[in-house]
Gaussian input, Z-matrix of N, CA and C with variables (Angstrom, degrees):
# hf/3-21g

backbone

0 1
 N
 C     1     B1
 C     2     B2     1     A1
 N     3     B3     2     A2     1     D1
 C     4     B4     3     A3     2     D2
 C     5     B5     4     A4     3     D3
 N     6     B6     5     A5     4     D4
 C     7     B7     6     A6     5     D5
 C     8     B8     7     A7     6     D6
 N     9     B9     8     A8     7     D7
 C    10    B10     9     A9     8     D8
 C    11    B11    10    A10     9     D9
 N    12    B12    11    A11    10    D10
 C    13    B13    12    A12    11    D11
 C    14    B14    13    A13    12    D12
 N    15    B15    14    A14    13    D13
 C    16    B16    15    A15    14    D14
 C    17    B17    16    A16    15    D15
 N    18    B18    17    A17    16    D16
 C    19    B19    18    A18    17    D17
 C    20    B20    19    A19    18    D18
 N    21    B21    20    A20    19    D19
 C    22    B22    21    A21    20    D20
 C    23    B23    22    A22    21    D21
 N    24    B24    23    A23    22    D22
 C    25    B25    24    A24    23    D23
 C    26    B26    25    A25    24    D24
 N    27    B27    26    A26    25    D25
 C    28    B28    27    A27    26    D26
 C    29    B29    28    A28    27    D27
 N    30    B30    29    A29    28    D28
 C    31    B31    30    A30    29    D29
 C    32    B32    31    A31    30    D30
 N    33    B33    32    A32    31    D31
 C    34    B34    33    A33    32    D32
 C    35    B35    34    A34    33    D33
 N    36    B36    35    A35    34    D34
 C    37    B37    36    A36    35    D35
 C    38    B38    37    A37    36    D36
 N    39    B39    38    A38    37    D37
 C    40    B40    39    A39    38    D38
 C    41    B41    40    A40    39    D39
 N    42    B42    41    A41    40    D40
 C    43    B43    42    A42    41    D41
 C    44    B44    43    A43    42    D42
 N    45    B45    44    A44    43    D43
 C    46    B46    45    A45    44    D44
 C    47    B47    46    A46    45    D45
 N    48    B48    47    A47    46    D46
 C    49    B49    48    A48    47    D47
 C    50    B50    49    A49    48    D48
 N    51    B51    50    A50    49    D49
 C    52    B52    51    A51    50    D50
 C    53    B53    52    A52    51    D51
 N    54    B54    53    A53    52    D52
 C    55    B55    54    A54    53    D53
 C    56    B56    55    A55    54    D54
 N    57    B57    56    A56    55    D55
 C    58    B58    57    A57    56    D56
 C    59    B59    58    A58    57    D57
 N    60    B60    59    A59    58    D58
 C    61    B61    60    A60    59    D59
 C    62    B62    61    A61    60    D60
 N    63    B63    62    A62    61    D61
 C    64    B64    63    A63    62    D62
 C    65    B65    64    A64    63    D63
 N    66    B66    65    A65    64    D64
 C    67    B67    66    A66    65    D65
 C    68    B68    67    A67    66    D66
 N    69    B69    68    A68    67    D67
 C    70    B70    69    A69    68    D68
 C    71    B71    70    A70    69    D69
 N    72    B72    71    A71    70    D70
 C    73    B73    72    A72    71    D71
 C    74    B74    73    A73    72    D72
 N    75    B75    74    A74    73    D73
 C    76    B76    75    A75    74    D74
 C    77    B77    76    A76    75    D75
 N    78    B78    77    A77    76    D76
 C    79    B79    78    A78    77    D77
 C    80    B80    79    A79    78    D78
 N    81    B81    80    A80    79    D79
 C    82    B82    81    A81    80    D80
 C    83    B83    82    A82    81    D81
 N    84    B84    83    A83    82    D82
 C    85    B85    84    A84    83    D83
 C    86    B86    85    A85    84    D84
 N    87    B87    86    A86    85    D85
 C    88    B88    87    A87    86    D86
 C    89    B89    88    A88    87    D87
 N    90    B90    89    A89    88    D88
 C    91    B91    90    A90    89    D89
 C    92    B92    91    A91    90    D90
 N    93    B93    92    A92    91    D91
 C    94    B94    93    A93    92    D92
 C    95    B95    94    A94    93    D93
 N    96    B96    95    A95    94    D94
 C    97    B97    96    A96    95    D95
 C    98    B98    97    A97    96    D96
 N    99    B99    98    A98    97    D97
 C   100   B100    99    A99    98    D98
 C   101   B101   100   A100    99    D99
 N   102   B102   101   A101   100   D100
 C   103   B103   102   A102   101   D101
 C   104   B104   103   A103   102   D102
 N   105   B105   104   A104   103   D103
 C   106   B106   105   A105   104   D104
 C   107   B107   106   A106   105   D105
 N   108   B108   107   A107   106   D106
 C   109   B109   108   A108   107   D107
 C   110   B110   109   A109   108   D108
 N   111   B111   110   A110   109   D109
 C   112   B112   111   A111   110   D110
 C   113   B113   112   A112   111   D111
 N   114   B114   113   A113   112   D112
 C   115   B115   114   A114   113   D113
 C   116   B116   115   A115   114   D114
 N   117   B117   116   A116   115   D115
 C   118   B118   117   A117   116   D116
 C   119   B119   118   A118   117   D117
 N   120   B120   119   A119   118   D118
 C   121   B121   120   A120   119   D119
 C   122   B122   121   A121   120   D120
 N   123   B123   122   A122   121   D121
 C   124   B124   123   A123   122   D122
 C   125   B125   124   A124   123   D123
 N   126   B126   125   A125   124   D124
 C   127   B127   126   A126   125   D125
 C   128   B128   127   A127   126   D126
 N   129   B129   128   A128   127   D127
 C   130   B130   129   A129   128   D128
 C   131   B131   130   A130   129   D129
 N   132   B132   131   A131   130   D130
 C   133   B133   132   A132   131   D131
 C   134   B134   133   A133   132   D132
 N   135   B135   134   A134   133   D133
 C   136   B136   135   A135   134   D134
 C   137   B137   136   A136   135   D135
 N   138   B138   137   A137   136   D136
 C   139   B139   138   A138   137   D137
 C   140   B140   139   A139   138   D138
 N   141   B141   140   A140   139   D139
 C   142   B142   141   A141   140   D140
 C   143   B143   142   A142   141   D141
 N   144   B144   143   A143   142   D142
 C   145   B145   144   A144   143   D143
 C   146   B146   145   A145   144   D144
 N   147   B147   146   A146   145   D145
 C   148   B148   147   A147   146   D146
 C   149   B149   148   A148   147   D147
 N   150   B150   149   A149   148   D148
 C   151   B151   150   A150   149   D149
 C   152   B152   151   A151   150   D150
 N   153   B153   152   A152   151   D151
 C   154   B154   153   A153   152   D152
 C   155   B155   154   A154   153   D153
 N   156   B156   155   A155   154   D154
 C   157   B157   156   A156   155   D155
 C   158   B158   157   A157   156   D156
 N   159   B159   158   A158   157   D157
 C   160   B160   159   A159   158   D158
 C   161   B161   160   A160   159   D159
 N   162   B162   161   A161   160   D160
 C   163   B163   162   A162   161   D161
 C   164   B164   163   A163   162   D162
 N   165   B165   164   A164   163   D163
 C   166   B166   165   A165   164   D164
 C   167   B167   166   A166   165   D165
 N   168   B168   167   A167   166   D166
 C   169   B169   168   A168   167   D167
 C   170   B170   169   A169   168   D168
 N   171   B171   170   A170   169   D169
 C   172   B172   171   A171   170   D170
 C   173   B173   172   A172   171   D171
 N   174   B174   173   A173   172   D172
 C   175   B175   174   A174   173   D173
 C   176   B176   175   A175   174   D174
 N   177   B177   176   A176   175   D175
 C   178   B178   177   A177   176   D176
 C   179   B179   178   A178   177   D177
 N   180   B180   179   A179   178   D178
 C   181   B181   180   A180   179   D179
 C   182   B182   181   A181   180   D180
 N   183   B183   182   A182   181   D181
 C   184   B184   183   A183   182   D182
 C   185   B185   184   A184   183   D183
 N   186   B186   185   A185   184   D184
 C   187   B187   186   A186   185   D185
 C   188   B188   187   A187   186   D186
 N   189   B189   188   A188   187   D187
 C   190   B190   189   A189   188   D188
 C   191   B191   190   A190   189   D189
 N   192   B192   191   A191   190   D190
 C   193   B193   192   A192   191   D191
 C   194   B194   193   A193   192   D192
 N   195   B195   194   A194   193   D193
 C   196   B196   195   A195   194   D194
 C   197   B197   196   A196   195   D195
 N   198   B198   197   A197   196   D196
 C   199   B199   198   A198   197   D197
 C   200   B200   199   A199   198   D198
 N   201   B201   200   A200   199   D199
 C   202   B202   201   A201   200   D200
 C   203   B203   202   A202   201   D201
 N   204   B204   203   A203   202   D202
 C   205   B205   204   A204   203   D203
 C   206   B206   205   A205   204   D204
 N   207   B207   206   A206   205   D205
 C   208   B208   207   A207   206   D206
 C   209   B209   208   A208   207   D207
 N   210   B210   209   A209   208   D208
 C   211   B211   210   A210   209   D209
 C   212   B212   211   A211   210   D210
 N   213   B213   212   A212   211   D211
 C   214   B214   213   A213   212   D212
 C   215   B215   214   A214   213   D213
 N   216   B216   215   A215   214   D214
 C   217   B217   216   A216   215   D215
 C   218   B218   217   A217   216   D216
 N   219   B219   218   A218   217   D217
 C   220   B220   219   A219   218   D218
 C   221   B221   220   A220   219   D219
 N   222   B222   221   A221   220   D220
 C   223   B223   222   A222   221   D221
 C   224   B224   223   A223   222   D222
 N   225   B225   224   A224   223   D223
 C   226   B226   225   A225   224   D224
 C   227   B227   226   A226   225   D225
 N   228   B228   227   A227   226   D226
 C   229   B229   228   A228   227   D227
 C   230   B230   229   A229   228   D228
 N   231   B231   230   A230   229   D229
 C   232   B232   231   A231   230   D230
 C   233   B233   232   A232   231   D231
 N   234   B234   233   A233   232   D232
 C   235   B235   234   A234   233   D233
 C   236   B236   235   A235   234   D234
 N   237   B237   236   A236   235   D235
 C   238   B238   237   A237   236   D236
 C   239   B239   238   A238   237   D237
 N   240   B240   239   A239   238   D238
 C   241   B241   240   A240   239   D239
 C   242   B242   241   A241   240   D240
 N   243   B243   242   A242   241   D241
 C   244   B244   243   A243   242   D242
 C   245   B245   244   A244   243   D243
 N   246   B246   245   A245   244   D244
 C   247   B247   246   A246   245   D245
 C   248   B248   247   A247   246   D246
 N   249   B249   248   A248   247   D247
 C   250   B250   249   A249   248   D248
 C   251   B251   250   A250   249   D249
 N   252   B252   251   A251   250   D250
 C   253   B253   252   A252   251   D251
 C   254   B254   253   A253   252   D252
 N   255   B255   254   A254   253   D253
 C   256   B256   255   A255   254   D254
 C   257   B257   256   A256   255   D255
 N   258   B258   257   A257   256   D256
 C   259   B259   258   A258   257   D257
 C   260   B260   259   A259   258   D258
 N   261   B261   260   A260   259   D259
 C   262   B262   261   A261   260   D260
 C   263   B263   262   A262   261   D261
 N   264   B264   263   A263   262   D262
 C   265   B265   264   A264   263   D263
 C   266   B266   265   A265   264   D264
 N   267   B267   266   A266   265   D265
 C   268   B268   267   A267   266   D266
 C   269   B269   268   A268   267   D267
 N   270   B270   269   A269   268   D268
 C   271   B271   270   A270   269   D269
 C   272   B272   271   A271   270   D270
 N   273   B273   272   A272   271   D271
 C   274   B274   273   A273   272   D272
 C   275   B275   274   A274   273   D273
 N   276   B276   275   A275   274   D274
 C   277   B277   276   A276   275   D275
 C   278   B278   277   A277   276   D276
 N   279   B279   278   A278   277   D277
 C   280   B280   279   A279   278   D278
 C   281   B281   280   A280   279   D279
 N   282   B282   281   A281   280   D280
 C   283   B283   282   A282   281   D281
 C   284   B284   283   A283   282   D282
 N   285   B285   284   A284   283   D283
 C   286   B286   285   A285   284   D284
 C   287   B287   286   A286   285   D285
 N   288   B288   287   A287   286   D286
 C   289   B289   288   A288   287   D287
 C   290   B290   289   A289   288   D288
 N   291   B291   290   A290   289   D289
 C   292   B292   291   A291   290   D290
 C   293   B293   292   A292   291   D291
 N   294   B294   293   A293   292   D292
 C   295   B295   294   A294   293   D293
 C   296   B296   295   A295   294   D294
 N   297   B297   296   A296   295   D295
 C   298   B298   297   A297   296   D296
 C   299   B299   298   A298   297   D297
 N   300   B300   299   A299   298   D298
 C   301   B301   300   A300   299   D299
 C   302   B302   301   A301   300   D300

   B1=1.4446
   B2=1.5224
   B3=1.3208
   B4=1.4648
   B5=1.5141
   B6=1.3164
   B7=1.4578
   B8=1.5175
   B9=1.3425
   B10=1.4544
   B11=1.5226
   B12=1.3140
   B13=1.4506
   B14=1.5251
   B15=1.3139
   B16=1.4547
   B17=1.5142
   B18=1.3050
   B19=1.4627
   B20=1.5285
   B21=1.3196
   B22=1.4565
   B23=1.5246
   B24=1.3113
   B25=1.4657
   B26=1.5293
   B27=1.3153
   B28=1.4626
   B29=1.5214
   B30=1.3309
   B31=1.4633
   B32=1.5234
   B33=1.3288
   B34=1.4643
   B35=1.5216
   B36=1.3188
   B37=1.4638
   B38=1.5276
   B39=1.3203
   B40=1.4680
   B41=1.5341
   B42=1.3298
   B43=1.4642
   B44=1.5229
   B45=1.3272
   B46=1.4633
   B47=1.5175
   B48=1.3241
   B49=1.4610
   B50=1.5251
   B51=1.3310
   B52=1.4686
   B53=1.5292
   B54=1.3331
   B55=1.4613
   B56=1.5243
   B57=1.3330
   B58=1.4579
   B59=1.5168
   B60=1.3254
   B61=1.4720
   B62=1.5285
   B63=1.3201
   B64=1.4621
   B65=1.5198
   B66=1.3278
   B67=1.4659
   B68=1.5242
   B69=1.3254
   B70=1.4578
   B71=1.5291
   B72=1.3176
   B73=1.4680
   B74=1.5237
   B75=1.3215
   B76=1.4710
   B77=1.5265
   B78=1.3248
   B79=1.4746
   B80=1.5255
   B81=1.3338
   B82=1.4651
   B83=1.5240
   B84=1.3301
   B85=1.4566
   B86=1.5289
   B87=1.3229
   B88=1.4692
   B89=1.5304
   B90=1.3289
   B91=1.4673
   B92=1.5228
   B93=1.3130
   B94=1.4652
   B95=1.5262
   B96=1.3157
   B97=1.4693
   B98=1.5212
   B99=1.3251
   B100=1.4591
   B101=1.5287
   B102=1.3108
   B103=1.4595
   B104=1.5309
   B105=1.3129
   B106=1.4645
   B107=1.5297
   B108=1.3322
   B109=1.4689
   B110=1.5196
   B111=1.3130
   B112=1.4611
   B113=1.5303
   B114=1.3161
   B115=1.4642
   B116=1.5216
   B117=1.3395
   B118=1.4626
   B119=1.5239
   B120=1.3118
   B121=1.4603
   B122=1.5197
   B123=1.3279
   B124=1.4676
   B125=1.5324
   B126=1.2926
   B127=1.4618
   B128=1.5226
   B129=1.3252
   B130=1.4547
   B131=1.5227
   B132=1.3078
   B133=1.4551
   B134=1.5108
   B135=1.3367
   B136=1.4634
   B137=1.5311
   B138=1.3300
   B139=1.4718
   B140=1.5176
   B141=1.3253
   B142=1.4686
   B143=1.5275
   B144=1.3334
   B145=1.4605
   B146=1.5237
   B147=1.3244
   B148=1.4660
   B149=1.5272
   B150=1.3279
   B151=1.4606
   B152=1.5262
   B153=1.3271
   B154=1.4660
   B155=1.5262
   B156=1.3271
   B157=1.4630
   B158=1.5207
   B159=1.3152
   B160=1.4725
   B161=1.5239
   B162=1.3121
   B163=1.4714
   B164=1.5315
   B165=1.3343
   B166=1.4674
   B167=1.5268
   B168=1.3081
   B169=1.4633
   B170=1.5278
   B171=1.3167
   B172=1.4640
   B173=1.5187
   B174=1.3073
   B175=1.4690
   B176=1.5241
   B177=1.3504
   B178=1.4678
   B179=1.5290
   B180=1.3216
   B181=1.4709
   B182=1.5269
   B183=1.3074
   B184=1.4600
   B185=1.5298
   B186=1.3418
   B187=1.4653
   B188=1.5266
   B189=1.3463
   B190=1.4693
   B191=1.5331
   B192=1.3250
   B193=1.4622
   B194=1.5273
   B195=1.3225
   B196=1.4623
   B197=1.5240
   B198=1.3029
   B199=1.4668
   B200=1.5273
   B201=1.3194
   B202=1.4661
   B203=1.5283
   B204=1.3229
   B205=1.4659
   B206=1.5240
   B207=1.3183
   B208=1.4673
   B209=1.5225
   B210=1.3213
   B211=1.4667
   B212=1.5239
   B213=1.3251
   B214=1.4687
   B215=1.5274
   B216=1.3168
   B217=1.4726
   B218=1.5212
   B219=1.3291
   B220=1.4656
   B221=1.5294
   B222=1.3216
   B223=1.4679
   B224=1.5310
   B225=1.3393
   B226=1.4656
   B227=1.5246
   B228=1.3247
   B229=1.4545
   B230=1.5362
   B231=1.3304
   B232=1.4775
   B233=1.5238
   B234=1.3284
   B235=1.4649
   B236=1.5233
   B237=1.3240
   B238=1.4638
   B239=1.5200
   B240=1.3148
   B241=1.4649
   B242=1.5312
   B243=1.3181
   B244=1.4658
   B245=1.5310
   B246=1.3315
   B247=1.4728
   B248=1.5289
   B249=1.3235
   B250=1.4654
   B251=1.5295
   B252=1.3297
   B253=1.4714
   B254=1.5349
   B255=1.3300
   B256=1.4675
   B257=1.5278
   B258=1.3254
   B259=1.4627
   B260=1.5242
   B261=1.3160
   B262=1.4712
   B263=1.5266
   B264=1.3275
   B265=1.4729
   B266=1.5238
   B267=1.3139
   B268=1.4544
   B269=1.5234
   B270=1.3045
   B271=1.4630
   B272=1.5246
   B273=1.3212
   B274=1.4641
   B275=1.5241
   B276=1.3088
   B277=1.4668
   B278=1.5265
   B279=1.3249
   B280=1.4714
   B281=1.5360
   B282=1.3051
   B283=1.4560
   B284=1.5281
   B285=1.3390
   B286=1.4658
   B287=1.5281
   B288=1.3193
   B289=1.4643
   B290=1.5167
   B291=1.3256
   B292=1.4617
   B293=1.5241
   B294=1.2916
   B295=1.4664
   B296=1.5210
   B297=1.3464
   B298=1.4647
   B299=1.5145
   B300=1.3358
   B301=1.4538
   B302=1.4803
   A1=109.34
   A2=116.29
   A3=120.14
   A4=108.68
   A5=116.85
   A6=122.15
   A7=111.99
   A8=118.34
   A9=120.43
   A10=112.91
   A11=118.63
   A12=121.01
   A13=110.51
   A14=115.74
   A15=120.56
   A16=115.51
   A17=118.60
   A18=121.06
   A19=109.29
   A20=115.86
   A21=119.11
   A22=109.70
   A23=116.63
   A24=120.51
   A25=111.83
   A26=117.99
   A27=121.25
   A28=110.47
   A29=116.24
   A30=120.22
   A31=110.81
   A32=116.72
   A33=119.84
   A34=111.29
   A35=116.97
   A36=121.25
   A37=110.39
   A38=116.36
   A39=120.74
   A40=110.37
   A41=117.79
   A42=120.36
   A43=110.78
   A44=116.81
   A45=118.90
   A46=112.51
   A47=117.48
   A48=118.67
   A49=109.34
   A50=116.91
   A51=120.43
   A52=111.49
   A53=116.79
   A54=120.75
   A55=112.75
   A56=116.93
   A57=120.07
   A58=113.88
   A59=117.39
   A60=122.00
   A61=109.16
   A62=116.52
   A63=119.56
   A64=113.24
   A65=118.84
   A66=119.06
   A67=110.51
   A68=116.54
   A69=120.29
   A70=110.36
   A71=117.60
   A72=120.94
   A73=111.07
   A74=117.63
   A75=120.07
   A76=110.88
   A77=117.19
   A78=120.04
   A79=109.92
   A80=116.30
   A81=119.58
   A82=110.05
   A83=117.63
   A84=121.00
   A85=111.04
   A86=116.46
   A87=119.93
   A88=110.28
   A89=116.53
   A90=121.27
   A91=110.83
   A92=116.00
   A93=121.02
   A94=110.31
   A95=116.45
   A96=119.73
   A97=112.56
   A98=116.92
   A99=121.52
   A100=112.94
   A101=118.15
   A102=120.92
   A103=111.93
   A104=116.24
   A105=119.42
   A106=111.87
   A107=116.58
   A108=119.78
   A109=111.20
   A110=116.50
   A111=120.11
   A112=111.31
   A113=116.02
   A114=119.90
   A115=113.62
   A116=117.83
   A117=120.29
   A118=113.71
   A119=116.88
   A120=120.04
   A121=110.81
   A122=116.44
   A123=117.81
   A124=109.00
   A125=117.28
   A126=121.11
   A127=113.05
   A128=116.36
   A129=119.69
   A130=109.24
   A131=114.98
   A132=120.84
   A133=114.32
   A134=116.21
   A135=120.44
   A136=113.54
   A137=117.46
   A138=118.90
   A139=111.07
   A140=116.84
   A141=120.04
   A142=109.79
   A143=116.33
   A144=121.01
   A145=110.09
   A146=116.85
   A147=121.28
   A148=110.48
   A149=116.58
   A150=121.75
   A151=110.80
   A152=116.71
   A153=120.28
   A154=111.45
   A155=116.88
   A156=120.19
   A157=111.05
   A158=116.36
   A159=119.62
   A160=109.85
   A161=116.94
   A162=120.50
   A163=112.18
   A164=117.33
   A165=120.08
   A166=112.43
   A167=117.81
   A168=121.28
   A169=113.01
   A170=117.04
   A171=121.36
   A172=115.61
   A173=117.28
   A174=119.74
   A175=112.33
   A176=119.27
   A177=116.85
   A178=112.88
   A179=117.09
   A180=119.25
   A181=110.21
   A182=116.82
   A183=120.25
   A184=111.72
   A185=117.45
   A186=121.64
   A187=112.47
   A188=117.01
   A189=122.35
   A190=110.92
   A191=115.64
   A192=121.73
   A193=109.22
   A194=115.62
   A195=121.46
   A196=112.30
   A197=117.68
   A198=120.47
   A199=111.04
   A200=117.53
   A201=120.96
   A202=110.80
   A203=117.19
   A204=120.36
   A205=110.70
   A206=117.00
   A207=120.59
   A208=110.42
   A209=117.55
   A210=120.74
   A211=111.11
   A212=116.96
   A213=120.86
   A214=110.21
   A215=116.73
   A216=120.00
   A217=111.75
   A218=117.67
   A219=120.22
   A220=111.15
   A221=117.38
   A222=120.17
   A223=109.67
   A224=116.81
   A225=120.30
   A226=110.72
   A227=115.04
   A228=120.17
   A229=110.23
   A230=116.70
   A231=121.11
   A232=111.59
   A233=116.22
   A234=120.14
   A235=111.05
   A236=117.51
   A237=120.97
   A238=111.43
   A239=116.69
   A240=121.08
   A241=109.92
   A242=116.97
   A243=120.68
   A244=110.90
   A245=117.00
   A246=120.35
   A247=111.42
   A248=116.70
   A249=121.05
   A250=111.79
   A251=115.66
   A252=122.08
   A253=112.18
   A254=115.47
   A255=120.47
   A256=111.86
   A257=116.71
   A258=120.32
   A259=112.50
   A260=117.37
   A261=120.78
   A262=112.11
   A263=117.30
   A264=121.09
   A265=113.14
   A266=117.62
   A267=121.66
   A268=111.37
   A269=114.76
   A270=120.88
   A271=107.19
   A272=118.05
   A273=119.24
   A274=111.01
   A275=114.89
   A276=121.50
   A277=107.89
   A278=116.81
   A279=118.98
   A280=111.50
   A281=115.07
   A282=121.53
   A283=107.18
   A284=118.12
   A285=119.51
   A286=112.00
   A287=117.63
   A288=123.15
   A289=112.00
   A290=116.07
   A291=121.40
   A292=111.47
   A293=117.25
   A294=120.99
   A295=112.60
   A296=116.22
   A297=120.46
   A298=113.61
   A299=117.98
   A300=121.47
   A301=113.86
   D1=132.40
   D2=177.92
   D3=-90.65
   D4=95.82
   D5=-177.88
   D6=-85.37
   D7=-1.87
   D8=-175.49
   D9=-86.17
   D10=-14.26
   D11=-176.13
   D12=-60.98
   D13=128.53
   D14=175.93
   D15=80.39
   D16=1.85
   D17=-179.99
   D18=-106.03
   D19=154.29
   D20=175.83
   D21=-93.49
   D22=177.98
   D23=-175.98
   D24=-62.46
   D25=-29.19
   D26=179.68
   D27=-68.31
   D28=-46.77
   D29=178.48
   D30=-65.48
   D31=-42.93
   D32=179.28
   D33=-62.09
   D34=-37.28
   D35=177.04
   D36=-57.48
   D37=-50.88
   D38=-177.54
   D39=-66.54
   D40=-42.76
   D41=178.71
   D42=-58.68
   D43=-48.49
   D44=-177.06
   D45=-67.79
   D46=-33.00
   D47=174.28
   D48=-64.03
   D49=-49.83
   D50=-178.47
   D51=-59.48
   D52=-36.13
   D53=-179.54
   D54=-79.52
   D55=-9.33
   D56=-179.84
   D57=86.84
   D58=10.40
   D59=178.85
   D60=-87.38
   D61=69.25
   D62=-170.81
   D63=-71.11
   D64=-31.12
   D65=176.53
   D66=-63.40
   D67=-44.52
   D68=177.35
   D69=-67.12
   D70=-39.43
   D71=177.90
   D72=-60.42
   D73=-36.05
   D74=177.45
   D75=-65.60
   D76=-33.59
   D77=174.56
   D78=-65.15
   D79=-44.21
   D80=177.01
   D81=-62.13
   D82=-37.11
   D83=-179.48
   D84=-59.55
   D85=-38.95
   D86=177.57
   D87=-59.75
   D88=-41.94
   D89=177.45
   D90=-66.09
   D91=-43.03
   D92=-179.45
   D93=-61.01
   D94=-47.09
   D95=-179.01
   D96=-60.34
   D97=-33.30
   D98=-178.02
   D99=-88.03
   D100=-6.01
   D101=-172.80
   D102=-73.50
   D103=137.19
   D104=176.31
   D105=-63.10
   D106=-29.30
   D107=-179.55
   D108=-58.88
   D109=-41.07
   D110=-177.84
   D111=-75.44
   D112=-31.05
   D113=-175.53
   D114=-83.14
   D115=-28.53
   D116=-170.03
   D117=-123.43
   D118=31.11
   D119=176.96
   D120=-82.88
   D121=150.08
   D122=171.18
   D123=-57.57
   D124=142.36
   D125=-175.45
   D126=-99.81
   D127=32.36
   D128=175.34
   D129=-136.70
   D130=165.01
   D131=176.35
   D132=63.78
   D133=-150.02
   D134=-175.46
   D135=-63.89
   D136=-29.34
   D137=178.91
   D138=-66.26
   D139=-35.88
   D140=177.54
   D141=-64.03
   D142=-44.34
   D143=178.45
   D144=-60.34
   D145=-46.82
   D146=179.72
   D147=-60.20
   D148=-45.94
   D149=-179.53
   D150=-60.05
   D151=-46.25
   D152=179.84
   D153=-64.33
   D154=-38.39
   D155=178.85
   D156=-62.55
   D157=-49.34
   D158=-179.40
   D159=-61.35
   D160=-46.03
   D161=-179.21
   D162=-62.34
   D163=-29.56
   D164=-178.64
   D165=-65.96
   D166=-15.64
   D167=-179.80
   D168=-81.03
   D169=-23.72
   D170=-171.35
   D171=-57.59
   D172=-57.59
   D173=-175.48
   D174=-62.93
   D175=-51.15
   D176=179.88
   D177=-63.84
   D178=-30.91
   D179=177.32
   D180=-65.84
   D181=-48.70
   D182=-177.84
   D183=-69.30
   D184=-25.98
   D185=177.16
   D186=-86.59
   D187=-0.96
   D188=-177.76
   D189=58.73
   D190=37.84
   D191=-177.33
   D192=-93.27
   D193=86.49
   D194=-176.93
   D195=-62.75
   D196=-37.66
   D197=-179.62
   D198=-63.59
   D199=-43.12
   D200=179.51
   D201=-67.05
   D202=-41.10
   D203=177.74
   D204=-62.94
   D205=-44.14
   D206=178.92
   D207=-62.38
   D208=-40.51
   D209=178.89
   D210=-61.80
   D211=-41.21
   D212=177.63
   D213=-62.79
   D214=-48.83
   D215=-178.78
   D216=-63.14
   D217=-39.93
   D218=178.24
   D219=-65.92
   D220=-36.31
   D221=177.63
   D222=-64.70
   D223=-45.06
   D224=178.24
   D225=-60.90
   D226=-41.31
   D227=-179.75
   D228=-61.40
   D229=-47.59
   D230=178.85
   D231=-59.42
   D232=-42.16
   D233=179.25
   D234=-63.35
   D235=-42.40
   D236=179.58
   D237=-66.46
   D238=-40.37
   D239=178.41
   D240=-62.92
   D241=-43.48
   D242=179.80
   D243=-63.79
   D244=-42.86
   D245=179.43
   D246=-65.45
   D247=-34.58
   D248=-179.84
   D249=-82.14
   D250=-7.58
   D251=179.70
   D252=56.50
   D253=46.80
   D254=178.48
   D255=-120.57
   D256=23.76
   D257=-178.39
   D258=-55.02
   D259=-36.69
   D260=-177.29
   D261=-65.47
   D262=-22.90
   D263=-177.98
   D264=-103.73
   D265=-4.49
   D266=-171.16
   D267=-100.73
   D268=137.71
   D269=172.34
   D270=-131.18
   D271=118.90
   D272=-179.84
   D273=-64.81
   D274=142.06
   D275=177.14
   D276=-133.33
   D277=157.81
   D278=179.43
   D279=-66.05
   D280=147.80
   D281=171.61
   D282=-81.61
   D283=153.16
   D284=173.83
   D285=-52.33
   D286=-31.31
   D287=175.23
   D288=-49.94
   D289=-41.26
   D290=-176.79
   D291=-77.82
   D292=-27.76
   D293=-177.37
   D294=-87.33
   D295=-18.92
   D296=-176.06
   D297=-91.00
   D298=-5.67
   D299=-172.83
   D300=-69.68

């Protein structure tokens, strides 16, 4: 399945990390680092949060630290579940990243 259609390098980066495709994710990381979006975003409000989140993936990705990447993704997942107020219906499960190690 081609899951990359219609997504930008930021989304593809997160998808490939979650799927455990770290070599491909490192290629996306090169694009992300060079992207004007990451370099020239306003540094306040939600854009600052987004920028910090994306940047937090770099070191553990380049260090091949699957546990740290999984922890980041699980934290994001918990935050999204809490904001959507669906905690009662949600059960965390491992990402393919964690099963492929």
